[in-house]
C-alpha positions in Angstrom: -1.9 14.0 11.1 1.2 12.7 12.1 1.6 9.7 14.7 3.2 6.6 15.6 1.4 3.9 16.8 2.5 0.6 18.4 1.0 -2.3 16.7 2.3 -5.4 18.7 5.4 -8.1 18.4 6.5 -9.8 15.6 9.4 -12.3 16.0 9.8 -10.7 19.4 10.2 -7.4 18.4 8.2 -4.4 18.6 6.3 -3.4 15.3 5.2 0.3 15.0 3.6 2.3 12.3 4.2 6.0 11.4 1.0 7.3 10.0 1.3 10.9 8.2 -1.6 12.5 6.4 -0.8 16.0 5.2 -1.7 18.2 2.2 -3.9 14.9 1.4 -0.9 13.0 0.8 -1.0 9.6 2.9 2.3 8.0 3.8 2.7 4.8 6.2 6.3 3.5 7.2 6.8 0.3 9.8 9.5 -0.1 12.1 10.4 -3.6 13.1 12.7 -3.7 16.2 15.5 -1.8 17.5 19.2 -1.1 17.4 21.4 -3.5 14.9 18.1 -5.8 14.3 15.9 -2.9 13.5 14.2 -2.9 9.7 12.0 0.2 8.3 10.3 1.6 5.3 7.2 -0.8 3.5 7.0 -3.4 6.0 4.0 -4.4 4.2 6.0 -6.4 1.9 7.1 -8.8 4.5 3.5 -10.0 4.9 2.4 -13.1 2.9 -1.3 -11.6 2.1 0.4 -8.7 0.6 3.5 -10.1 -1.2 4.2 -13.6 -2.3 7.8 -12.8 -1.3 6.9 -12.2 2.2 8.5 -13.5 5.4 5.4 -13.8 7.5 1.4 -13.3 7.7 -0.6 -11.5 10.1 -1.5 -14.3 12.3 2.2 -14.3 13.3 1.9 -11.1 14.6 0.4 -10.7 18.2 -1.4 -7.3 17.9 -2.6 -5.1 20.4 -5.4 -4.6 18.0 -8.2 -7.2 17.2 -6.9 -9.1 13.9 -9.9 -7.3 11.9 -8.9 -3.8 13.0 -5.3 -4.6 11.9 -5.9 -5.9 8.7 -8.0 -3.2 8.3 -4.9 -0.7 8.9 -2.7 -3.3 6.7 -5.6 -2.9 3.9 -5.3 0.7 4.0 -1.6 1.2 3.8 -1.5 -1.2 0.7 -4.5 0.7 -1.2 -3.9 4.5 0.0 0.0 4.8 0.7 1.1 7.7 -1.4 -2.2 8.3 -3.0 -0.3 11.2 -4.8 1.9 9.2 -7.0 -0.4 6.9 -9.3 0.8 6.0 -12.6 -2.7 5.6 -13.5 -6.0 7.7 -13.7 -8.8 6.5 -11.4 -10.2 4.1 -13.9 -7.0 2.4 -15.3 -6.0 1.5 -11.6 -9.2 0.4 -10.5 -8.9 -2.1 -13.5 -5.3 -3.0 -12.8 -6.3 -3.5 -9.0 -9.5 -6.0 -10.3 -6.9 -7.3 -12.9 -3.3 -8.0 -11.3 0.0 -7.8 -13.4 2.2 -10.6 -12.2 5.0 -10.5 -13.5 8.7 -10.6 -12.3 12.3 -9.3 -13.4 13.4 -9.2 -16.0 9.8 -8.6 -17.4 8.9 -4.7 -17.1 5.6 -4.7 -14.7 5.1 -0.8 -16.7 5.0 -2.6 -19.9 2.6 -5.4 -18.9 0.3 -2.9 -17.2 0.4 -1.0 -20.4 -0.4 -3.5 -22.9 -3.1 -4.7 -20.4 -4.9 -1.6 -20.0 -4.6 -0.9 -24.0 -5.9 -4.3 -24.4 -9.1 -3.3 -22.0 -9.5 0.0 -23.9 -8.2 1.8 -21.2 -4.5 2.9 -22.6 -5.1 5.9 -23.3 -8.5 5.8 -21.0 -11.3 8.3 -22.4 -9.7 11.5 -21.4 -6.2 10.5 -23.7 -4.3 9.9 -20.5 -1.6 7.4 -21.1 -0.6 5.0 -18.3 2.7 6.2 -16.5 3.0 9.5 -18.1 2.7 11.8 -14.8 1.9 11.1 -11.2 -1.8 11.0 -10.6 -3.9 11.9 -7.1 -6.5 10.0 -6.0 -8.1 11.8 -2.8 -8.3 9.5 0.4 -11.6 9.1 1.4 -13.4 10.9 4.5 -13.8 7.3 6.5 -10.0 6.1 6.0 -8.9 9.1 7.5 -11.2 8.8 10.4 -10.1 5.2 10.8 -6.8 6.1 11.1 -7.1 8.9 13.4 -8.8 6.2 15.5 -5.7 4.7 16.8 
């Protein structure tokens, strides 16, 4: 699957998202505006619900979709983008999602996450995998793909 969807307007500029799913890998990227005022990439970081350094909220976006569908799209983006490049095993990543590591530069996220996982008895995990030692893949659920295909 590869599609670009128009999501709506933000700051009087268009917002579109390109969704790619191929060989089990999900990738989402955004495009905000056009020409010299365009920005693109991981625009999810611009939304306060997802990053405290954000510039706007989902309420600032006049979407062509319902607020619930738009929020679900952004939740999927945050959770499943580059699902084949996870630093941790599924149990390690689940623990970190439930217990977020809140550090800022110059403190190393990797060091803090590794220490937190070790204290929880998850680094290494039950299979001997040490956090961050390779890219792990987590399969995207069929219902997530079906939702993305619905656009």
